[in-house]
C-alpha positions as CSV (number, residue, x, y, z in Angstrom):
1,M,-24.9,-22.0,28.3
2,L,-26.3,-18.8,26.9
3,N,-29.8,-17.6,27.9
4,R,-32.3,-16.3,25.5
5,N,-31.4,-12.6,26.0
6,Q,-27.7,-13.2,25.4
7,V,-28.5,-15.0,22.2
8,I,-30.7,-12.1,21.0
9,Q,-28.0,-9.6,21.9
10,N,-25.3,-11.6,20.1
11,S,-27.4,-11.8,17.0
12,E,-28.1,-8.1,17.1
13,L,-24.4,-7.3,17.5
14,S,-23.5,-9.6,14.6
15,T,-26.0,-7.9,12.3
16,S,-24.8,-4.4,13.3
17,Q,-21.2,-5.5,12.7
18,D,-22.2,-6.9,9.3
19,K,-23.7,-3.5,8.4
20,K,-20.5,-1.7,9.4
21,L,-18.5,-4.1,7.4
22,N,-20.6,-3.6,4.3
23,K,-20.1,0.2,4.6
24,K,-16.4,-0.2,4.9
25,N,-16.2,-2.5,1.9
26,R,-16.8,0.4,-0.5
27,V,-13.6,1.3,-2.4
28,D,-13.0,4.6,-4.2
29,I,-11.4,3.8,-7.5
30,N,-9.7,7.3,-7.6
31,I,-7.9,6.5,-4.3
32,L,-6.6,3.2,-5.8
33,L,-5.5,4.9,-9.0
34,N,-3.7,7.6,-7.2
35,R,-1.9,5.0,-5.1
36,V,-0.8,3.1,-8.2
37,R,0.4,6.3,-9.8
38,A,2.4,7.2,-6.7
39,D,3.9,3.8,-6.5
40,K,4.9,4.0,-10.2
41,K,6.4,7.4,-9.7
42,K,8.4,6.2,-6.6
43,E,9.6,3.1,-8.6
44,K,10.8,5.4,-11.5
45,L,12.7,7.6,-9.0
46,E,14.3,4.6,-7.4
47,T,15.3,3.2,-10.8
48,F,16.8,6.6,-11.8
49,L,18.8,6.8,-8.6
50,V,20.2,3.3,-9.1
51,I,21.2,4.0,-12.7
52,S,22.7,7.3,-11.6
53,L,24.8,5.7,-8.8
54,V,26.0,2.9,-11.1
55,S,27.1,5.4,-13.8
56,L,28.7,7.7,-11.2
57,S,30.7,4.7,-9.9
58,V,31.8,3.7,-13.4
59,L,32.8,7.3,-14.1
60,A,34.7,7.6,-10.9
61,T,36.5,4.3,-11.5
62,G,37.4,5.5,-15.0
63,L,38.9,8.7,-13.7
64,I,40.9,6.9,-11.0
65,V,42.3,4.4,-13.4
66,S,43.2,7.1,-16.0
67,L,45.2,9.1,-13.4
């Protein structure tokens, strides 16, 4: 069983943790927008690479078949 001092210490800890959590909950919209832009840029690059590889393989197959 907890004594009175332990209960008081636990409640103080929980309030200080709540304050820390509230400070951490702030989000900078610019950071989120930059992350979304970076993700879109990466996705476009991956799409470009896939299309390039597919067209290169089609071109290579066409050259091999024609010879």
